OpenMM code with the backbone's topology and positions (N, CA, C; nanometers):
from openmm import Vec3, app, unit

residues = "MET THR ASP THR LEU PRO ASP ARG LEU SER ALA THR PRO ASP SER PRO PHE TYR ASN GLU GLU LEU LEU THR ARG GLY VAL GLY VAL ARG PHE ASN GLY ILE GLU LYS THR ASN VAL GLU GLU TYR CYS VAL SER GLU GLY TRP VAL ARG LEU SER VAL GLY ASN SER ARG ASP ARG LYS GLY ASN ALA MET THR VAL LYS MET LYS GLY THR VAL GLU VAL TYR LEU LYS GLU PRO GLU LYS ALA".split()
positions = [
    Vec3(0.0843, -0.1182, 0.0000),
    Vec3(0.0000, 0.0000, 0.0000),
    Vec3(0.0888, 0.1245, 0.0000),
    Vec3(0.0496, 0.2245, -0.0757),
    Vec3(0.1284, 0.3471, -0.0838),
    Vec3(0.0796, 0.4485, 0.0191),
    Vec3(0.1545, 0.5569, 0.0333),
    Vec3(0.1168, 0.6619, 0.1272),
    Vec3(0.0262, 0.7675, 0.0650),
    Vec3(-0.0212, 0.7459, -0.0567),
    Vec3(-0.1131, 0.8409, -0.1182),
    Vec3(-0.2546, 0.8124, -0.0703),
    Vec3(-0.3246, 0.9161, -0.0342),
    Vec3(-0.4607, 0.9029, 0.0146),
    Vec3(-0.5599, 0.9261, -0.0983),
    Vec3(-0.6766, 0.8625, -0.0913),
    Vec3(-0.7770, 0.8829, -0.1955),
    Vec3(-0.8348, 1.0238, -0.1900),
    Vec3(-0.8917, 1.0667, -0.3013),
    Vec3(-0.9546, 1.1975, -0.3104),
    Vec3(-1.0760, 1.2056, -0.2176),
    Vec3(-1.1428, 1.0926, -0.1995),
    Vec3(-1.2636, 1.0898, -0.1178),
    Vec3(-1.2598, 0.9670, -0.0280),
    Vec3(-1.2956, 0.9846, 0.0985),
    Vec3(-1.2937, 0.8751, 0.1946),
    Vec3(-1.4086, 0.8930, 0.2927),
    Vec3(-1.4713, 0.7808, 0.3297),
    Vec3(-1.5837, 0.7837, 0.4222),
    Vec3(-1.5577, 0.6888, 0.5386),
    Vec3(-1.6086, 0.7224, 0.6554),
    Vec3(-1.5964, 0.6374, 0.7734),
    Vec3(-1.7169, 0.5459, 0.7891),
    Vec3(-1.8151, 0.5554, 0.7001),
    Vec3(-1.9353, 0.4732, 0.7054),
    Vec3(-1.9155, 0.3459, 0.6240),
    Vec3(-1.9277, 0.2283, 0.6863),
    Vec3(-1.9032, 0.1020, 0.6146),
    Vec3(-1.9938, 0.0784, 0.4937),
    Vec3(-2.1116, 0.1361, 0.4900),
    Vec3(-2.2038, 0.1175, 0.3770),
    Vec3(-2.1659, 0.1994, 0.2544),
    Vec3(-2.0752, 0.2939, 0.2697),
    Vec3(-2.0374, 0.3830, 0.1604),
    Vec3(-1.9409, 0.3143, 0.0634),
    Vec3(-1.9511, 0.3461, -0.0675),
    Vec3(-1.8535, 0.2920, -0.1631),
    Vec3(-1.7140, 0.3538, -0.1461),
    Vec3(-1.7019, 0.4611, -0.0689),
    Vec3(-1.5741, 0.5284, -0.0459),
    Vec3(-1.5091, 0.4858, 0.0856),
    Vec3(-1.5616, 0.3812, 0.1482),
    Vec3(-1.5089, 0.3289, 0.2752),
    Vec3(-1.3841, 0.2458, 0.2490),
    Vec3(-1.2793, 0.2656, 0.3313),
    Vec3(-1.1559, 0.1880, 0.3199),
    Vec3(-1.1062, 0.1589, 0.4616),
    Vec3(-1.1357, 0.0372, 0.5096),
    Vec3(-1.1032, 0.0008, 0.6472),
    Vec3(-0.9529, 0.0025, 0.6737),
    Vec3(-0.8737, -0.0398, 0.5768),
    Vec3(-0.7285, -0.0456, 0.5936),
    Vec3(-0.6701, 0.0936, 0.6223),
    Vec3(-0.7150, 0.1935, 0.5459),
    Vec3(-0.6668, 0.3302, 0.5689),
    Vec3(-0.7151, 0.3857, 0.7026),
    Vec3(-0.8398, 0.3584, 0.7363),
    Vec3(-0.8952, 0.4132, 0.8595),
    Vec3(-0.8276, 0.3545, 0.9835),
    Vec3(-0.7857, 0.2289, 0.9778),
    Vec3(-0.7158, 0.1711, 1.0922),
    Vec3(-0.5748, 0.2289, 1.1067),
    Vec3(-0.5127, 0.2680, 0.9950),
    Vec3(-0.3815, 0.3350, 1.0020),
    Vec3(-0.3943, 0.4737, 1.0623),
    Vec3(-0.5065, 0.5379, 1.0400),
    Vec3(-0.5299, 0.6713, 1.0939),
    Vec3(-0.5134, 0.7786, 0.9886),
    Vec3(-0.6205, 0.8477, 0.9580),
    Vec3(-0.6193, 0.9559, 0.8601),
    Vec3(-0.6530, 1.0848, 0.9332),
    Vec3(-0.5666, 1.1835, 0.9215),
    Vec3(-0.5905, 1.3139, 0.9816),
    Vec3(-0.6456, 1.4099, 0.8782),
    Vec3(-0.7335, 1.5009, 0.9226),
    Vec3(-0.7955, 1.5975, 0.8319),
    Vec3(-0.7818, 1.7370, 0.8905),
    Vec3(-0.7288, 1.8279, 0.8091),
    Vec3(-0.7272, 1.9706, 0.8430),
    Vec3(-0.8276, 2.0387, 0.7525),
    Vec3(-0.9206, 2.1090, 0.8128),
    Vec3(-1.0221, 2.1815, 0.7370),
    Vec3(-1.0036, 2.3302, 0.7638),
    Vec3(-0.9729, 2.4054, 0.6580),
    Vec3(-0.9424, 2.5488, 0.6684),
    Vec3(-0.8311, 2.5738, 0.7714),
    Vec3(-0.7314, 2.4833, 0.7742),
    Vec3(-0.6162, 2.4992, 0.8615),
    Vec3(-0.6358, 2.4528, 1.0043),
    Vec3(-0.7539, 2.4003, 1.0377),
    Vec3(-0.7830, 2.3558, 1.1742),
    Vec3(-0.8016, 2.2045, 1.1747),
    Vec3(-0.7340, 2.1365, 1.2674),
    Vec3(-0.7449, 1.9912, 1.2817),
    Vec3(-0.8874, 1.9547, 1.3251),
    Vec3(-0.9501, 1.8629, 1.2516),
    Vec3(-1.0853, 1.8170, 1.2839),
    Vec3(-1.0816, 1.6698, 1.3207),
    Vec3(-1.1503, 1.6332, 1.4280),
    Vec3(-1.1537, 1.4940, 1.4729),
    Vec3(-1.2908, 1.4305, 1.4542),
    Vec3(-1.3892, 1.5067, 1.4094),
    Vec3(-1.5247, 1.4549, 1.3936),
    Vec3(-1.5669, 1.4440, 1.2466),
    Vec3(-1.4718, 1.4166, 1.1584),
    Vec3(-1.5003, 1.4069, 1.0148),
    Vec3(-1.5556, 1.2685, 0.9828),
    Vec3(-1.6721, 1.2639, 0.9198),
    Vec3(-1.7328, 1.1378, 0.8766),
    Vec3(-1.6955, 1.1056, 0.7318),
    Vec3(-1.6760, 1.2088, 0.6492),
    Vec3(-1.6431, 1.1903, 0.5082),
    Vec3(-1.5765, 1.3179, 0.4577),
    Vec3(-1.4877, 1.3028, 0.3582),
    Vec3(-1.4244, 1.4202, 0.2983),
    Vec3(-1.4078, 1.4006, 0.1488),
    Vec3(-1.3922, 1.5112, 0.0755),
    Vec3(-1.3582, 1.5102, -0.0658),
    Vec3(-1.2632, 1.6278, -0.0886),
    Vec3(-1.1386, 1.5963, -0.1245),
    Vec3(-1.0365, 1.6994, -0.1414),
    Vec3(-1.0630, 1.7821, -0.2667),
    Vec3(-1.0927, 1.7168, -0.3802),
    Vec3(-1.1077, 1.7886, -0.5071),
    Vec3(-1.2278, 1.8825, -0.5074),
    Vec3(-1.3363, 1.8436, -0.4403),
    Vec3(-1.4545, 1.9295, -0.4345),
    Vec3(-1.4496, 2.0252, -0.3160),
    Vec3(-1.3575, 2.0040, -0.2216),
    Vec3(-1.3372, 2.0950, -0.1092),
    Vec3(-1.4484, 2.0936, -0.0067),
    Vec3(-1.4875, 1.9753, 0.0425),
    Vec3(-1.5886, 1.9686, 0.1468),
    Vec3(-1.5600, 1.8552, 0.2441),
    Vec3(-1.6182, 1.8685, 0.3634),
    Vec3(-1.6139, 1.7645, 0.4659),
    Vec3(-1.7535, 1.7488, 0.5235),
    Vec3(-1.7832, 1.6299, 0.5716),
    Vec3(-1.9058, 1.6045, 0.6479),
    Vec3(-1.8640, 1.5830, 0.7923),
    Vec3(-1.9131, 1.6692, 0.8797),
    Vec3(-1.8785, 1.6636, 1.0216),
    Vec3(-1.9975, 1.6127, 1.1012),
    Vec3(-1.9710, 1.5211, 1.1953),
    Vec3(-2.0788, 1.4722, 1.2808),
    Vec3(-2.1180, 1.5834, 1.3775),
    Vec3(-2.2476, 1.5863, 1.4098),
    Vec3(-2.3022, 1.6916, 1.4956),
    Vec3(-2.3424, 1.6295, 1.6289),
    Vec3(-2.2616, 1.6498, 1.7307),
    Vec3(-2.2922, 1.5969, 1.8640),
    Vec3(-2.3077, 1.4462, 1.8643),
    Vec3(-2.3983, 1.3973, 1.9471),
    Vec3(-2.4253, 1.2544, 1.9569),
    Vec3(-2.5550, 1.2165, 1.8875),
    Vec3(-2.6110, 1.3068, 1.8086),
    Vec3(-2.7382, 1.2828, 1.7418),
    Vec3(-2.7257, 1.1726, 1.6385),
    Vec3(-2.8295, 1.0922, 1.6262),
    Vec3(-2.8352, 0.9826, 1.5290),
    Vec3(-2.9639, 0.9938, 1.4479),
    Vec3(-2.9577, 0.9467, 1.3208),
    Vec3(-3.0789, 0.9430, 1.2408),
    Vec3(-3.1532, 0.8128, 1.2699),
    Vec3(-3.2635, 0.7888, 1.2012),
    Vec3(-3.3453, 0.6711, 1.2323),
    Vec3(-3.2774, 0.5393, 1.1957),
    Vec3(-3.1705, 0.5438, 1.1152),
    Vec3(-3.0952, 0.4229, 1.0807),
    Vec3(-2.9737, 0.4032, 1.1711),
    Vec3(-2.9528, 0.4932, 1.2670),
    Vec3(-2.8426, 0.4808, 1.3605),
    Vec3(-2.7140, 0.5483, 1.3161),
    Vec3(-2.7165, 0.6171, 1.2016),
    Vec3(-2.5979, 0.6877, 1.1524),
    Vec3(-2.5872, 0.8247, 1.2191),
    Vec3(-2.4652, 0.8739, 1.2308),
    Vec3(-2.4435, 1.0053, 1.2909),
    Vec3(-2.5059, 1.1144, 1.2034),
    Vec3(-2.5663, 1.2129, 1.2671),
    Vec3(-2.6186, 1.3292, 1.1943),
    Vec3(-2.4980, 1.4136, 1.1542),
    Vec3(-2.4969, 1.4618, 1.0297),
    Vec3(-2.3812, 1.5352, 0.9800),
    Vec3(-2.4217, 1.6681, 0.9186),
    Vec3(-2.3218, 1.7549, 0.9059),
    Vec3(-2.3370, 1.8812, 0.8361),
    Vec3(-2.2232, 1.8893, 0.7349),
    Vec3(-2.2549, 1.9338, 0.6134),
    Vec3(-2.1549, 1.9439, 0.5071),
    Vec3(-2.1018, 2.0871, 0.5038),
    Vec3(-1.9689, 2.0997, 0.5093),
    Vec3(-1.9061, 2.2315, 0.5070),
    Vec3(-1.8051, 2.2370, 0.3943),
    Vec3(-1.7970, 2.3522, 0.3269),
    Vec3(-1.7039, 2.3697, 0.2160),
    Vec3(-1.5872, 2.4569, 0.2589),
    Vec3(-1.4685, 2.4222, 0.2056),
    Vec3(-1.3473, 2.4967, 0.2381),
    Vec3(-1.2253, 2.4210, 0.1894),
    Vec3(-1.1100, 2.4538, 0.2446),
    Vec3(-0.9847, 2.3887, 0.2077),
    Vec3(-0.9659, 2.2627, 0.2911),
    Vec3(-0.9463, 2.1492, 0.2222),
    Vec3(-0.9316, 2.0201, 0.2896),
    Vec3(-0.7906, 1.9674, 0.2660),
    Vec3(-0.7199, 1.9361, 0.3752),
    Vec3(-0.5873, 1.8741, 0.3687),
    Vec3(-0.5945, 1.7440, 0.4469),
    Vec3(-0.5464, 1.6347, 0.3859),
    Vec3(-0.5479, 1.5051, 0.4537),
    Vec3(-0.4063, 1.4495, 0.4636),
    Vec3(-0.3815, 1.3697, 0.5662),
    Vec3(-0.2500, 1.3093, 0.5870),
    Vec3(-0.2675, 1.1823, 0.6701),
    Vec3(-0.1665, 1.0941, 0.6638),
    Vec3(-0.1653, 0.9733, 0.7450),
    Vec3(-0.1060, 1.0051, 0.8805),
    Vec3(-0.1703, 0.9580, 0.9863),
    Vec3(-0.1206, 0.9839, 1.1212),
    Vec3(-0.0009, 0.8955, 1.1552),
    Vec3(-0.0014, 0.7707, 1.1077),
    Vec3(0.1076, 0.6789, 1.1366),
    Vec3(0.1703, 0.6304, 1.0063),
    Vec3(0.3028, 0.6252, 0.9987),
    Vec3(0.3665, 0.5718, 0.8770),
    Vec3(0.3415, 0.4234, 0.8658),
    Vec3(0.3528, 0.3721, 0.7429),
    Vec3(0.3304, 0.2299, 0.7182),
    Vec3(0.4384, 0.1470, 0.7859),
    Vec3(0.3962, 0.0380, 0.8499),
    Vec3(0.4910, -0.0504, 0.9188),
    Vec3(0.5480, -0.1512, 0.8197),
    Vec3(0.6768, -0.1721, 0.8267),
    Vec3(0.7437, -0.2616, 0.7310),
    Vec3(0.7312, -0.4057, 0.7661),
] * unit.nanometer
topology = app.Topology()
chain = topology.addChain("A")
for resn in residues:
    res = topology.addResidue(resn, chain)
    for name in ("N", "CA", "C"):
        topology.addAtom(name, app.Element.getBySymbol(name[0]), res)
């Protein structure tokens, strides 16, 4: 696996953009220069993130989110182990 991150990544297992291997390594997200820890999904090329809102859940048990637009920077928190 390389250290390049996908353009779009989701933390929801039902999403086609879900990647368990990357999420277990740890993906960090800076949105408009501020570190965010409540990101449910991001897209670098379109410049948006979906942030979870409190502990609220929808009727299917998924976190309630808000979509925000801005500058998105992503990075790996831990280097790949050899």
